[in-house]
C-alpha positions, 0 to 999 in steps of 0.5 A: 500500500502506498504511503499516505502523506497528509495535506498541510493546512495553508497559513492564515496570512496566505489565506488573506491574500487569496480571493474567493475564486482562488480559495474555491479552486484550492479547496476543489483541488484538495477535495479531488486529492482527498477523493483520489486518496479515498478511492485508492484506499477502497481499491486496496481494501477490495484487493485485500478482501479478494486475497483473503477470499482466495486464501480461504478458498485455497485453505478449503481446497487443501482441507478437501484434498487432505480428506480425499487423501485420507479416504483413499489411504483408508480405502487402500488399506482396506482393499490391501487387507481384503486382497491378502485374505483372498490370496491366502484362500486362493493358494491355501489348503482350504481352497484345495478342500473344496472340489467339484462344481462348488470349488470351480465356482468359488475359484472363479469368484475369488479370481474375479474379486482379486482382479476387481480389487487390483483395478480399484487399487490402480484407480486409487493410487495410479500405481499399476501393481499392488503392494504385494508382488504378483507374478504376471503371466505372459500373454498367450500367443493366439492360435495361428489357425484362427481367422484374422481380420485386419483393422488399420489405424493410420494418421489423419495426415501423412504430410510432414510439417515441413511440407514433404509427403511422408513414406510408410516405413513399417508397422506395429501389429497388436492381436486381440481375440474376438468371438462370435457365437461359436466362432473365434477370430483374431483382430489384427490392429495394424498401426503404420509408421510414417516417416519424413526423410528430410526432417527425420520425423516419425508419426503413428496413429495412437493406440486405441483406448481399451477398457482393459489396458493392453488386454487380450480380449476385444470388447465384443469378447468381454461383452459375450463373457458378461452376457453369458455369465449374467444373462444366460447363467453360464459359469466361467468354467462352462464357458471355458469348455465352449471356447475350447471347442472353438479352438481357443484355450482360455483359463477360468482365471483369465476369464475371471480377471476380465469379469472383475475388471469390467465390473469395476469399470461398469460401476459408475454407469450403474451408479448413474442408473441408480441416480436416474431411477431415484429421480422418479416419484413412483418406485417398485421394490422387492427382494429375493434370497441368494445363498452366499459363500464366504471364501474365508470359511468355504461355507454356503450357509449364509443367506444374502439378498438381492434387492431390486428397484425400478421406476413405476410401470407407468413412468416414462423411464424403463430400467431396474437396479439390483442391489446385493446385500448380506441380509434382508434388514430394512437398513439395506433398502433405506441405504439404497433409497437415501433421501428419496421420498415418494410412493413405493410399491411393495409387498408387506415385508416389515423391512420397509416400515421404517421408511414409511415412518420417515415420509415414504408413501406405502403402495400395497400389492393387490396381487399379494392379496389376491394370492391369499384367496387364490391359494385358499380356494385351490386348497379347500375349494372355498366359495368365500375365497372364490368370491373375493378372487372374482371381486379382485378380478373385476378390478384387474379388468378395469386396469387392463382397460386403462393400461394405455391411457394417460394418468389423468384419464386412468384416474378418472375411470378408476374413480368412476368404475373401480372405486365402487367395486373396491368399496363393495369388496371392503364392505363384504370383507368386513361382514365376512370377517365377523362370521369366520373364526380367528386363526382359520385360513379364511380369517388370515386371508381376510386380515391380510387385506383388511389391515392393509386396505389403505395401502392396497387402494391408494392406487385409486387416487393417483393415475400414476400408481399401479395396482400391484408389484408384478412389474418388479417381480418380473425383473426378479424372475431372471435371478430366480432362474439363474440361481439354479446354475449359480448355486450360490454367490461366491462372495459379497463382492461377487454378488455386488458385481453380479448385481451391477452387471445384471442391472445393465443387462436387464435394463437394456432388455427392458428398453428393447436392446440386445444386451450383447450389442449394448455392452459391447458399445458401452465398453468401447466408449467407456475409456474415452467418455467423460463423467459428465457424459456418462448418462448418454450410455444408460440403457434408456438413453443409448441408441445403437449405431446406425450402419 
């Protein structure tokens, strides 16, 4: 800051000799000097405030970076411990005691988990290798009898900066294994070398970005392995035999490495899909048990759960996200939903009740109510149960009538036609309940509906709400079919990886996409897509490339 020199006051004798005009001029000059000094002071104060604000921002940035470093350090320690446990199991005696199909499934899960952890450590630290030494296998030579397809990568321009036309002086060739159903082939990526003899300049097209750096497999082969495992329920040891029949020997550990790394790379896409689903006001939710094997014990006694969440069947988005959790406690649903407060269509599982107390609106499932009476009628030929089933069938008939209408028109018809039927059904149930003894099957079926009547009939007051939770149960069905082939989830991490990949595959199906084509294109684009563009790759936004 410049030194401030105070203005000296003129002497009285000097003022006596000045006329009024000169005095006014002198005072005006002094006023201008004072104004300029004040302006300089204000500028210095503003500059000081700006520097103070900049310093505060830098200090806040340093704090955030310190927190980020501490988070990464703690995560690295956790992952390093986890990978050490898995390696001890992989090469220890305990793994040798588990044989047969169970042993094969466990080994491929452990290998995939190790590959996934190594990829996470690489992303966190930027170091390609973990702290524990691991002997890297040499890249296998692809069988010479496989057909080759050349893909050329050349520079955009072969004119040197000096103006001379460059000449092709060589090439680099990298081979990747591709797979079409039943047929293996090799992609030869040829990168020509171009040189200018005058100024000795050498140029070459860059190496194409790949989801697995320096990986052997094309994105088509990776997509095929993922779809075969998580959509067609083919374990890796079975896929290994299929590839062998096509003339390629791939170990299950290699396939597991690919699955593990792809699972990590696809996770940001699944996180974005979850965020997109939680933007909707109406959601379906359901859960199904999956037996989980713990690598540290080698036992399959632990029951885990796969939770499923999807936008309401009448919402404008089609998609589903699976969430694998070690149990069925309601805390897992609350952790997934976070701060979301909307209308949740569920069965009567108590794990959701705390969420309803925190602002979520419960929407009951009429299909569950109908099932109680249907089972009762099948078992005992109950005429009372048949009457209830007929009542509920009338409500479903109206739903079929309004399925293609907009929400307002659906609400109007429900109010006009469905509400009177629901009121009659409710009054009939109340009357019948007084006539049947407590504890009987009929009483239990009636109590199920009467205690949940408000939740069961909320759909009548909102055209956006469905009558039941069948939509999400249909998304759970592929999991139930897959359990016959999985036998169990190999680990918590393996279950979470399966949930992530299945979320993308099933969401692609819901949007009418071929899961293989979708995953292949996504894996092609992931290495070069910015985080801000990731939504473009979500199944409901993705469009297949036109020929």
